[in-house]
C-alpha positions in Angstrom: 8.1 44.4 -74.6 10.0 44.9 -71.3 8.9 47.5 -68.4 6.0 45.7 -66.9 5.8 44.1 -63.5 3.8 41.7 -61.2 2.8 42.6 -57.8 0.5 41.2 -55.2 -0.7 41.8 -51.7 -2.8 39.8 -49.0 -5.8 41.2 -47.0 -7.1 39.1 -44.1 -10.9 39.8 -44.4 -11.8 37.8 -41.3 -9.5 40.1 -39.3 -10.0 43.3 -41.4 -6.4 44.0 -41.8 -3.3 43.2 -43.9 -2.0 39.8 -43.8 1.7 40.0 -42.8 4.0 37.0 -42.9 2.4 35.2 -45.8 4.8 33.1 -48.0 4.1 33.6 -51.7 6.0 31.3 -54.4 5.8 32.3 -58.2 6.0 29.5 -60.8 6.4 29.7 -64.5 3.9 27.3 -66.0 4.5 25.5 -69.3 2.2 22.6 -70.1 2.2 20.4 -67.2 5.6 21.7 -66.0 6.0 24.3 -63.1 9.3 26.1 -62.3 9.7 28.2 -59.4 11.1 31.5 -60.2 10.5 33.7 -57.0 9.4 33.4 -53.4 8.7 36.1 -50.8 7.1 36.9 -47.7 4.4 39.7 -47.1 5.5 42.7 -45.0 3.6 44.3 -42.3 1.2 46.1 -44.9 0.5 42.6 -46.4 2.4 43.6 -49.4 5.8 42.3 -51.1 8.7 44.6 -50.4 9.5 44.4 -54.4 7.6 43.3 -57.4 7.5 39.4 -57.9 8.7 40.0 -61.4 9.8 43.2 -63.1 11.4 44.7 -66.3 13.4 41.9 -68.3 12.6 39.0 -66.0 8.9 39.6 -66.7 7.8 38.0 -70.0 4.5 36.9 -71.7 3.0 33.6 -70.6 1.4 31.7 -67.9 2.3 32.0 -64.1 1.0 30.7 -60.9 1.2 32.4 -57.6 0.9 29.9 -54.6 -0.1 31.7 -51.3 0.7 29.7 -48.3 -2.3 30.6 -46.4 -2.5 27.7 -43.9 0.9 28.7 -42.3 -0.5 32.1 -41.9 -3.9 31.0 -40.6 -2.3 28.9 -37.9 0.2 31.6 -36.9 -2.9 34.0 -36.3 -4.9 31.5 -34.4 -7.6 31.1 -37.0 -6.7 27.5 -37.8 -5.7 24.4 -35.8 -3.1 22.0 -36.5 -5.3 19.5 -38.4 -6.6 19.5 -42.1 -7.3 22.8 -43.2 -10.0 23.9 -45.6 -7.6 26.3 -47.3 -3.9 25.6 -47.0 -2.0 26.5 -50.2 -4.1 28.7 -52.5 -2.9 28.6 -56.2 -3.9 31.4 -58.6 -3.0 30.8 -62.2 -3.0 33.6 -64.7 -2.0 34.7 -68.0 0.2 37.6 -68.9 -0.4 38.6 -72.7 1.5 41.8 -72.5 4.6 42.1 -70.3 4.8 45.8 -70.9 1.9 46.3 -68.4 1.5 46.1 -64.5 -0.4 43.0 -63.3 -1.4 43.2 -59.6 -2.8 40.0 -58.4 -4.2 40.4 -54.9 -5.6 37.7 -52.6 -8.4 38.3 -49.8 -8.5 35.5 -47.5 -10.4 34.1 -44.4 -10.3 30.6 -42.8 -13.0 29.4 -45.2 -13.0 31.6 -48.4 -10.8 33.6 -50.8 -11.2 35.7 -53.7 -8.7 37.6 -56.1 -9.0 40.0 -59.1 -6.7 41.7 -61.5 -5.9 45.1 -59.6 -4.2 48.1 -60.6 
């Protein structure tokens, strides 16, 4: 069933504001295989300018969003150049019905993150 979409946004909980400039890669996962199918960067509102996937390109299956948080944390002065506790944050999730809207946000700080299925 076509018509669904995948969206995301990133909030910086340490600074209390949207996380602008975070690179996000989207992979289709099949067994041990990962195939990159999209990449974008968050805007000033911490959101993507368009859905990561929508309509006919969105199908049932397993996906993984990889948030490049380390680059963002360094750019905002929240992390140095050494090894980071959080660098790339992968979130793997399943899409059982491609006709629905799946919103997978990320809340980050230098030492913690959380996610949920949003609306």
